[in-house]
TORSE-185714 format. One line per field, with one value per residue (C-alpha): residue number from 1; residue in one letter; chain; x, y, z. Coordinates in pm, whole numbers. Layout:
# residues N
marza: c(NUM,...)
rofi: c(A,...)
torlo: c(A,...)
east: c(X,...)
north: c(Y,...)
up: c(Z,...)
//
This chain:
# residues 121
marza: c(1,2,3,4,5,6,7,8,9,10,11,12,13,14,15,16,17,18,19,20,21,22,23,24,25,26,27,28,29,30,31,32,33,34,35,36,37,38,39,40,41,42,43,44,45,46,47,48,49,50,51,52,53,54,55,56,57,58,59,60,61,62,63,64,65,66,67,68,69,70,71,72,73,74,75,76,77,78,79,80,81,82,83,84,85,86,87,88,89,90,91,92,93,94,95,96,97,98,99,100,101,102,103,104,105,106,107,108,109,110,111,112,113,114,115,116,117,118,119,120,121)
rofi: c(M,A,I,T,D,F,E,P,A,E,A,A,A,I,V,L,D,Y,A,L,S,D,K,L,S,K,G,Q,I,Q,Q,M,S,H,D,M,L,E,D,K,L,S,E,E,F,P,D,I,S,L,Q,K,R,L,F,D,V,N,E,L,L,Y,K,A,F,N,G,T,F,P,T,A,E,H,I,L,W,S,L,D,K,T,G,E,H,Q,Y,R,I,I,T,S,E,Y,W,L,D,A,E,D,F,P,E,S,S,F,E,S,T,I,R,E,Y,E,E,P,E,E,D,G,D)
torlo: c(A,A,A,A,A,A,A,A,A,A,A,A,A,A,A,A,A,A,A,A,A,A,A,A,A,A,A,A,A,A,A,A,A,A,A,A,A,A,A,A,A,A,A,A,A,A,A,A,A,A,A,A,A,A,A,A,A,A,A,A,A,A,A,A,A,A,A,A,A,A,A,A,A,A,A,A,A,A,A,A,A,A,A,A,A,A,A,A,A,A,A,A,A,A,A,A,A,A,A,A,A,A,A,A,A,A,A,A,A,A,A,A,A,A,A,A,A,A,A,A,A)
east: c(29810,29577,29324,29032,29142,29001,28634,28537,28489,28858,28989,28860,29018,29329,29348,29199,29486,29730,29558,29438,29613,29795,29450,29200,29225,29239,28852,28725,28901,28714,28410,28431,28550,28214,28007,28175,27965,27640,27727,27890,28121,28337,28023,27919,28245,28271,28642,28598,28986,28952,28645,28897,29122,28812,28680,29004,29008,28613,28702,28969,28793,28449,28630,28809,28486,28312,28047,28012,28101,27865,28022,27984,27779,27777,28096,28354,28691,28972,29008,29383,29546,29771,29895,29774,29409,29437,29231,29199,28858,28817,28446,28269,28162,27795,27845,28058,28178,28368,28005,27902,28207,28098,28385,28752,28752,28506,28530,28442,28549,28680,28597,28808,28584,28576,28497,28215,28285,28227,28017,28207,27916)
north: c(11939,12062,11818,12011,11954,11577,11499,11483,11102,11061,11370,11145,10847,11046,11173,10891,10669,10887,10921,10555,10326,10165,10128,10031,9833,9966,9834,10004,10315,10312,10255,10523,10788,10734,10707,11067,11248,11141,11011,11130,10862,11003,10967,10612,10447,10127,10143,10448,10467,10597,10834,11137,11061,11040,11375,11545,11410,11513,11844,11912,11780,11960,12298,12212,12156,12428,12213,11905,11654,11656,11737,11583,11770,11783,11573,11624,11493,11577,11770,11832,11986,12255,12413,12413,12442,12505,12291,12270,12162,12035,11991,11936,12243,12361,12238,12493,12803,13132,13269,13011,13104,13466,13418,13342,13119,12896,12717,12362,12016,11761,11402,11085,10806,10512,10154,10001,9743,9378,9156,8817,8581)
up: c(20797,21087,21255,21075,20721,20805,20825,21146,21241,21035,21322,21601,21460,21445,21777,21957,21794,21948,22277,22354,22087,22416,22535,22279,21953,21584,21555,21886,21760,21426,21605,21870,21622,21464,21796,21887,21644,21824,22167,22471,22504,22806,23025,22888,22822,23078,23139,23414,23423,23047,23072,23147,22853,22646,22782,22683,22330,22281,22416,22175,21872,22022,21999,21677,21492,21623,21879,21627,21905,22160,22535,22874,23104,23494,23543,23809,23640,23906,24206,24249,24574,24460,24815,25129,25147,24804,24502,24151,24042,23651,23564,23229,23099,23217,23557,23748,23607,23733,23798,24014,24311,24430,24690,24603,24934,25142,25463,25472,25644,25410,25536,25421,25284,25508,25409,25575,25809,25683,25924,25998,25916)
//
């Protein structure tokens, strides 16, 4: 049986249960499966550690149901080093696409974040 054989909210509950049952209660999954039809949960969910997983669930459902689920916009989900001076960027749809990169390489300087020093007061 395919996921598209179910109603969108039922399909969302199935996928959420599979992907996040270790982090969410059954009640949360049921509520979120309905909320996903109207809200961009991956942008709004308060636990930031689950936002990427929610994005993945949402994208699967978005594609399976031909855009029924709203998709996140303008979010950088991951930046992974793939080799010496090579990185892979995963963004939400409509933010960065292949046509945004007219060149295959760029020169830049990456600075690591430094925590501000605390006052000794």
